[in-house]
ROROKE-766493 format. One record per residue (C-alpha): residue number from 1; x, y, z. Coordinates in steps of 0.2 Angstrom, whole numbers. Example, Ala and Ser with C-alpha at 12.3 -4.5 7.8 and 13.67 -1.06 7.14 Angstrom:
<sites>
    i   east  north     up
    1     62    -22     39
    2     68     -5     36
</sites>
This chain:
<sites>
    i   east  north     up
    1      0      0      0
    2     15     12     -2
    3      6     21    -17
    4     -9     26     -6
    5    -11     44     -5
    6    -19     49     12
    7    -36     58      8
    8    -36     55    -10
    9    -54     51    -14
   10    -59     54    -32
   11    -77     55    -38
   12    -81     54    -56
   13    -98     61    -60
   14   -108     75    -68
   15   -117     90    -61
   16   -134     84    -69
   17   -133     67    -61
   18   -144     66    -45
   19   -135     51    -38
   20   -118     61    -40
   21   -126     76    -31
   22   -132     65    -17
   23   -115     57    -15
   24   -106     74    -16
   25   -118     81     -2
   26   -114     66      9
   27    -95     68      7
   28    -97     87     10
   29   -108     83     26
   30    -94     73     33
   31    -81     86     28
   32    -71     73     18
   33    -57     79      6
   34    -61     73    -11
   35    -59     78    -30
   36    -74     79    -40
   37    -71     77    -59
   38    -85     81    -70
   39    -85     69    -85
   40    -96     80    -96
   41    -81     92    -96
   42    -66     80    -96
   43    -65     67   -110
   44    -50     58   -101
   45    -62     56    -86
   46    -75     48    -97
   47    -62     35   -103
   48    -57     32    -85
   49    -75     28    -80
   50    -77     17    -95
   51    -61      8    -90
   52    -66      5    -72
   53    -84      0    -76
   54    -80    -12    -91
   55    -87     -1   -104
   56   -102      6    -94
   57   -103     25    -91
   58   -110     23    -73
   59   -109     37    -62
   60   -105     42    -48
   61    -89     31    -49
   62    -79     34    -33
   63    -61     29    -31
   64    -54     27    -14
   65    -36     28     -8
   66    -35      9     -4
   67    -39      6    -23
   68    -57      1    -19
   69    -70      8    -31
   70    -89     10    -28
   71   -101     13    -42
   72   -118     22    -39
   73   -116     18    -20
   74   -129     22     -7
   75   -125     33      8
   76   -124     17     18
   77   -111     10      7
   78   -101     26      7
   79   -102     27     26
   80    -95      9     27
   81    -80     12     16
   82    -76     29     23
   83    -77     23     41
   84    -65      9     37
   85    -53     21     29
   86    -54     34     42
   87    -51     21     56
   88    -35     16     46
   89    -30     35     44
   90    -32     34     25
   91    -45     48     22
   92    -47     65     29
   93    -65     69     35
   94    -67     84     47
   95    -84     80     55
   96    -92     66     65
   97    -96     51     54
   98   -108     41     66
   99   -123     52     63
  100   -122     53     44
  101   -127     36     37
  102   -145     39     36
</sites>
């Protein structure tokens, strides 16, 4: 895990995508540091999403510092992954996480 960058969460999405906006709001509520890449403005991001998702343009696609990828995750799935990474000091979130899963 030497290549893991602490706090490097990358979300591929679009501003018109409801699930992307929900996931973005969830990460914002936790105060998590992440990068949002709008695939409607970045062709290389589209290629990355297609590569990750075996040719499907599914968003949001969220890549975590441990290499795990969640595609169209629920808030509960995000909570589980972020809690695990936070406990292992791999992500930076500035707010309490135990109340956010709902």
